[in-house]
N, C-alpha and C positions, 0 to 999 in steps of 0.2 A: 420369062423366067430362064428359059434355055440359054438365052443370050448371055445373062449374067453368069450363069453356071460355066458357060464356055470361057468367059473372060477370066474368071477366077481360076479355072484349071490352067489356062495359058500363062497368066502373069503371076499366079500364086497370091495367096492373101497377104503375104508379107510385103511383096511389091507394091500391092494396091494401098496397103496400110500406110507405107512409107510415102507414097504419092499423096494420099489424103493428109498426112501430117504436114507435107510441104505446102499444100494448098492452105490449110488452117493457118500456119505460120506466115504465109504470104498475106493473108487477109489481116493478120494482127499488124504486120509492117505497114500494109496499106493504110490502116486506121491511123498510125502515127504520122507518116509522110504524106498521106493523101488527104487527111482531115484534120488531125490535131495540130500539127506545125503549120498548116495552111491558114489557121486561124490568125496568125501573125500577119499574113499578107492581106487578109480581108478586113482587119481591124481598122476602124476609123474613129479617132477621138471626137470628131464633130458630132457623132451620133449621141454623145452624152450632153445633157442639158447643162448649161452654165450656172454656176452658183454665184459668181461674181460678175459684175458689169465690166470692170477694168482689170487690167493686169496688175497684180499687187506688187509693192516693194518686196525685195528678196534679200535674205542674208545667206551668204555662202560660208559654211563653217569648215575649217580645216585644222586638223590636229597634227602637229609636227613633232615627231620623236627624234631627239638628237639633233645635231648640227648639220642639217640639210642644206648646204650651200646652193646646190642647183635650184632649190625652190626659191631662195631669196633672189638669186641672180637671173633666173630665167622664167620659172613657172609663175612666180607670184606677179611680176610685172605683166605677164600676158593675160592674167585673169582680170586686170584692170582695163584690158582692151575690149572687154565685152560691150557689145552695142545694146545696152538696156538702159532705161530712163532712170531707174531708182534701185541701186543695190549697194551692198556693203560686203566686205570681206572680213571674216572674223578668224583670226589665227590664234590657236592655243599651243603655246610651246611647252613641251614636256622636256625638261633639261636643266643643266646647271651651269651652262657656259654663258657667263655675263656678257662677254664680247658679242656672241651670236645673237642674244636677245637684244642688245643695244642696236645692233645693225637692223634687227627686225623692227624695232621701235622707231628708228630713223626713217623707215619706209613711210611711216605715218605722216611725215612732213611732206613727202612727195605725193602721197595718195590720201586724201581727206577722208575717204570712206573706207579706211582700214582701221580695225580695231585689234589690239593684241593683249595677250595676257600670258602669264607663265605659271607652270606648275613645277616646283623644284623636284627633280628626280632624286629618289632615295632608294637604294637597293633593298632596304628592310621593308619598304612599303610600295610594291609595284603599282603603277598607274595604268589602269586598263584603258582601252579606247573609249569605253562608255563613260568613264570618269572624265576624260578629256572633253568629250562631246557635251556631257552635262554642263561643264563650265562655259563652253562655247555657246550653248543655247541660252544660258542665263545672260551672257554678255551681249547677245545679238538684240538689235533694236527692232527688227521686224518680226511679223508673225509667221511668214512663209520661210522655210529654212531648207536650204540645199546643203548637201554633204558630199565632199570629195576628199582626196588625200594629196599629200605633197608630191607624190610619184605619179600623179595623173594630170592630164591636161585635156581640156575640151578641144575637139577638132575644129570647131568653128566659133566665130565671134558672137554668134547668135545662140549659144548654148543656154544662157539664162532665159532668153526671149522664149525659146521653145519650152523649156521646163516651167516657166511661168504660165504658159497656156494650160498646162496640167493643173496648176493651182486654181485656175478660173472654174474648173469642173470637178475637182476632187480635192481631198485633204492629204492624200498620199500620192506621190508622183514617183515613177519608176522609169528608168531608160537604160539603154545598152552601153556596155563598155567592153573593150578588148585589149589584149596584150599588144604592144608594139613589136614589129618584126625586126630581128636582128640579122637576118640574112636568108639563105635558102636551104638551111640545114634541115634534115628530116625531123629532128626533134622540135625544131622551131614550128614546123607546120603542124605535126602531131598535137603538141600542146595547145596551140591556138585553136585547133579543131575541137579538142576536148572542152575548152572554154566556150566555143561557139555552140557546141551541142548542149552544154549545160544551159546556156542562155536560152536555146530554143524551148527547153523543157520548162523553165520558170516563166518565160514570157508567154508561152502558149496557155499556161495555167492563169497568168495574170490577165490576159486579154479575155479569157473565159469567166472572169469574175472570181477567181480562186487564187489570189496571189499568196505565196508562202515564203518568198525571199526577194532580194533585189541585189543588184551590183553594189558592192561596198564602196565604189568610187563615184557613183552617179545615182543618187535618189534624194528624196526630200519628203518632208511632212510639215504640217502646220503645228504651231505651238499648242493649239487646242487639242490635237491628237496626243501630243507629248504629255500635256497635263491630265488629259482624261485617263491615260494609262499610268499616271503617277511616275513618269519618267521610265527608267529602265528596271523598275522594281518587280517586274513580272518574272525575273530569273535573277540568279546571283550576278553580281555586278561584273564578275570576271568571265562570265560565260557568253561566248559568241559575240557577233558583231551586230550589224543591222538586220541580218536575215531573220533572226528569231523575233526581233521586235516587230518587223514588218508583218510577219505572220500573225503575231498577237494583236496588233491594232487594226488589221484588215479583216478580221472575223466578222465585223459588223458594218463594214463600209467598203466601197469599191475603190479601187485605185486607178489613177489615170496613167496610162502607159504611153510614153512618147516614143514613137517608132519613126525616127528620122535620122539620117546621117548628121544633120546639124545638132542633134542632142546627144550625139555619142561622145564618149570619153576614151581616150587611149592611156593605158597604164604602162608605165615604163617596165620592161623586162630587164632584170638586173643580173641574170645568170642563165645557166643551162639546166641540165637535167636536174642536178642537185637542188638548186634554188626553187625550181618548179615543183619539185617532189615536196619540199618543206612547205611550200605555199598551199598545195593541195592537202597535206596533212593538217595545216592550220585551220583553213576554212572549212575542210570536210569534216572537222570534229563536231560541227553543229548538225551534220546530216541526220544522225540518229533522233534528234529532236524535232525534225521536220514532221508535218502530218503524215499518217500512214498512207493516205491516198497519193501524196506527192512522192513518197518513196516507192510505192508500188508502180506508179506511172513510169519512173525512171528505170526500175529494174525489169519491168515487162518488156520495154523496148530492147534493152541490151540482151535480156535473156532470149527473146523470141529471135533476135538477129543471130545470136550465136547457134541456136538450134536450127534456124533455117539454113545457115551456111553448111552446118554438119549434115543435115538431111540431104541437101542437094549434093554434097560431095559423095555421100554414100550411094545415092541414086545414080550418080554418073559412073560409079565404080561397079555396081552390082546389078542394076536393073536392065531389062531388055532395051533395045534400041529406041523403040517408040517412047517409052517412059523416060529415057534419058533426054530425048528432045523436049518433052513436056516440062521437065525440071529445069533444063537450060533456059527455056522461053520464060518461065516464071522468074528466074534469077535475072535475066536481062530486063524484063519489065520492071521488076523491083528496083533495079539500079537506075532505070530511066526516071522512075517516079522520084527516087531519092535525089537525084542530080537535079531534076527540075524544081523541086521544092526547096532544096538547099540554095539554088541560084536565086530564087524569088525572095526568100528570107534574107539572104546576104544582101541583095539589092535594096531591100526595104530599110535595113538598118545600117547600110553603108560599109559592110565588110567586104574586102577584096582579096583576091588571090587565094581562095580556098577550094576551087573547083578543079584545079589542074591534077591534084593527087587525091581527089575524094576517094577513089577506090582503096587507097593505101589506109586512110583512116577508117573506112568502112570495115576493114578487117583488123588491122593492127590496133585501132582504137578500143577494140574489145579487151585486148591484153592490158592496156593501160587502165581501163575502167575497173576491171576485176583486181588489178594489182593495187590500186588505190583503195578499193573496198577492203581487201584483206589487211592492208597496213592500218586501216582504221579500227580493226578488231582489237588492236593492242590499245587499251585505254591510257590516256596520258592526262592526268588531272591539271597539269600546269601548262597545257598546250596554248592557252590563251593568255598567259601571264607575260 
């Protein structure tokens, strides 16, 4: 008892309380980076029992808005290089350019497993992505459906093969996607890391059996799932993309998560800060409709990280020498855990070049996170139109 009294008199209760807060926040961060995100590294799809004996035929549905020449000239031909025994590509063109659609239809002569259809664009009646996908699903001949966009490209010719492995074991299939790199600019790295960290969050939930969203350029489900949910009728047709639908249909079923570089998809980055900010506003508008547990999981990580850095900085400024060393040691140990977990997760999903400036995202990423959250406080009812 005398010992504790002496310690309190020497360090003061304020200093000990600050050190205790640092320890508690360190434990919270350890849970995220030492336990929760490491689930991604430990996950094995083969532990799930097969529901099908053979890999099924697959339909890949792509909705094209406007006259995307790069899609016809480059990305669509590469989709037909997939090394899979039975698949088709279904393209839904939303636009009014007859010449573009004719060029798209002529591709059917070159590729027999291509199906196309058109929805006439009309400014008076906006066509949402869900409407386009509805038509693509009806046009598809196979029961297993994969979805991507004209701005995305699989990294590997075995993309469909790996995704089809998921359909052997589940009716919903999820996989990773990332933004392409445009150089070595700071904003390029930070925005990629924001997307990577977001993927860590929903992938860790998915492998734990609680999926709530998916990459909008790399996911799939069966026609049975689609029909059982009566299509996209669970919400207004203009609300959200696949993330809200995935959360809706996986409440009563597990999803197969494909964690392999061969199953990853790269999405083209079309601009800098302004483009990325609009993108985050667009997809982040569904955030308020995520399950409360998923939102709490995200906010507790960033909140505890911010408080941990603030508490360590305060301790280094005002506490006695011994407590400064203790706080600095906890800071160094936390960074080592974060670095090691990030390295393992990145290796598992095939992401490269994100460790060199991890320290920068660890701090500056907090500013981006809360800036996006503040921007989403302003409601925009037409954000998905």
